[in-house]
C-alpha positions as CSV (number, residue, x, y, z in Angstrom):
1,M,-13.8,-7.4,27.8
2,S,-14.5,-10.3,25.5
3,I,-17.8,-10.2,23.8
4,D,-19.5,-13.6,23.0
5,L,-20.7,-12.7,19.5
6,D,-21.8,-16.3,19.0
7,A,-24.2,-16.1,21.9
8,I,-25.6,-12.9,20.6
9,K,-26.0,-14.4,17.2
10,A,-27.7,-17.4,18.7
11,R,-30.2,-15.3,20.6
12,L,-31.0,-13.3,17.4
13,A,-31.4,-16.5,15.4
14,A,-33.7,-18.2,18.0
15,A,-36.0,-15.1,18.4
16,T,-38.8,-14.1,16.0
17,P,-37.0,-12.7,13.0
18,G,-37.3,-9.0,12.3
19,P,-38.3,-6.5,11.4
20,W,-40.0,-5.8,14.7
21,D,-42.4,-2.9,14.7
22,Y,-43.6,-0.8,17.6
23,V,-47.2,0.1,16.8
24,G,-47.9,2.2,19.8
25,Q,-49.7,1.7,23.1
26,G,-46.9,-0.7,24.2
27,W,-47.2,-3.3,21.4
28,I,-44.2,-4.7,19.5
29,T,-45.3,-6.7,16.5
30,H,-43.9,-8.9,13.8
31,P,-45.7,-8.7,10.5
32,G,-49.2,-9.9,11.3
33,T,-48.5,-11.1,14.8
34,T,-48.2,-9.4,18.2
35,F,-45.4,-11.1,20.0
36,A,-44.5,-8.8,22.9
37,A,-46.2,-6.1,24.8
38,V,-44.4,-3.4,26.7
39,G,-46.5,-1.9,29.5
40,T,-47.2,-2.1,33.2
41,P,-48.6,-5.1,35.0
42,D,-52.0,-3.5,35.4
43,Q,-52.3,-3.2,31.6
44,G,-51.9,-7.0,31.3
45,M,-49.2,-8.6,29.3
46,I,-49.3,-10.7,26.1
47,P,-47.0,-13.7,26.4
48,C,-44.0,-13.9,24.2
49,T,-41.6,-16.8,23.6
50,D,-38.7,-17.4,25.9
51,A,-36.4,-16.7,23.0
52,D,-38.0,-13.4,22.3
53,A,-38.0,-12.5,26.0
54,D,-34.3,-13.5,26.2
55,L,-33.4,-11.4,23.2
56,I,-35.3,-8.4,24.6
57,A,-33.8,-8.9,28.0
58,H,-30.3,-9.0,26.5
59,A,-30.7,-6.2,24.0
60,P,-29.4,-3.4,26.2
61,T,-26.2,-5.3,27.3
62,D,-25.8,-6.8,23.8
63,L,-26.0,-3.5,22.1
64,A,-23.7,-1.9,24.6
65,A,-21.2,-4.7,24.1
66,L,-21.5,-4.4,20.3
67,L,-21.0,-0.7,20.5
68,A,-17.9,-1.1,22.6
69,E,-16.6,-3.7,20.1
70,V,-17.3,-1.4,17.2
71,R,-15.4,1.4,19.0
72,A,-12.5,-0.9,19.7
73,L,-12.4,-2.0,16.1
74,R,-12.5,1.5,14.8
75,K,-9.7,2.5,17.1
76,R,-7.7,-0.5,15.9
77,A,-8.4,0.3,12.3
78,A,-7.2,3.9,12.9
79,N,-4.0,2.5,14.5
80,L,-3.5,0.1,11.6
81,S,-3.9,3.1,9.2
82,L,-1.2,4.9,11.0
83,E,1.1,1.8,11.0
84,R,0.4,1.4,7.3
85,A,1.4,5.0,6.6
86,E,4.6,4.4,8.6
87,F,5.4,1.2,6.7
88,A,4.7,3.0,3.4
89,D,7.2,5.8,4.4
90,E,9.8,3.2,5.4
91,A,9.2,1.2,2.2
92,Q,9.7,4.4,0.2
93,S,12.9,5.1,2.1
94,L,14.2,1.6,1.3
95,R,13.2,2.0,-2.4
96,D,15.2,5.3,-2.5
97,R,18.2,3.6,-0.9
98,L,18.0,0.7,-3.4
99,A,17.7,3.1,-6.3
100,R,21.1,4.6,-5.2
101,I,22.9,1.3,-5.3
102,P,23.8,1.4,-9.0
103,E,25.3,4.9,-8.5
104,R,27.2,3.7,-5.4
105,T,28.5,0.7,-7.3
106,T,29.7,2.9,-10.2
107,N,31.4,5.2,-7.7
108,A,33.0,2.2,-5.9
109,E,34.2,0.8,-9.2
110,A,35.7,4.3,-10.1
111,E,37.4,4.3,-6.7
112,V,38.9,0.9,-7.2
113,E,40.3,2.0,-10.6
114,R,41.7,5.1,-9.0
115,L,43.4,3.0,-6.3
116,R,44.8,0.6,-8.9
117,A,46.3,3.6,-10.6
118,V,47.9,4.7,-7.3
119,V,49.2,1.2,-6.7
120,D,50.6,0.9,-10.2
121,S,52.2,4.4,-9.9
122,A,53.7,3.4,-6.5
123,K,55.1,0.2,-8.0
124,A,56.6,2.2,-10.9
125,V,58.2,4.6,-8.4
126,V,59.6,1.8,-6.3
127,D,60.9,0.0,-9.4
128,A,62.4,3.3,-10.8
129,E,64.0,4.2,-7.4
130,Y,65.4,0.8,-6.9
131,A,66.9,0.8,-10.4
132,A,68.2,4.4,-10.0
133,H,69.8,3.8,-6.6
134,S,72.1,1.1,-5.6
135,D,72.0,2.2,-2.0
136,P,69.5,-0.2,-0.3
137,Y,69.2,2.2,2.7
138,E,67.9,5.0,0.6
139,V,65.5,2.7,-1.3
140,G,64.3,1.3,2.1
141,I,63.5,4.8,3.4
142,K,61.5,5.6,0.2
143,I,59.7,2.3,0.5
144,A,58.8,3.1,4.2
145,V,57.4,6.5,3.2
146,L,55.4,4.9,0.4
147,R,54.2,2.1,2.7
148,A,53.0,4.8,5.3
149,A,51.1,6.6,2.5
150,L,49.5,3.4,1.4
151,D,48.6,2.5,5.0
152,A,46.9,5.8,5.4
153,L,45.0,5.3,2.1
154,D,43.9,1.8,3.4
155,A,42.7,3.4,6.6
156,G,40.6,5.9,4.6
157,G,43.0,8.8,5.0
158,E,44.3,11.0,2.2
159,S,47.8,10.5,0.8
């Protein structure tokens, strides 16, 4: 339900400004002036302006609508508070992950250096084997074994 807050505001602005006082015996007054009487027809009625009557006539529905709006806004505010808490948790999680990046970079750099050493060692083995053996078939077998080990290493396996 959409509440026309502008219409409510206009009725309030057009009516006699508050504060209104109930002085008993059915009389509603504005300082120094009686502007509405609440009573039964046999008591007689004091005329009030159309704007005052309009405001009085709309007061119950306007107040009910405003209360519903306040309730809806409070509910939305509560939901936003929950969402904010969830976002804060997610933001903290991301900050934690970002804080680990330097450590992960250092670990990755160390792994690259370790793999370079493995490759250098493998090259040295191939060079030494090739120099030590003149049999190309035997060198080919050792190269194939080394290649398989390096392929496993590339795939994330252990060699």
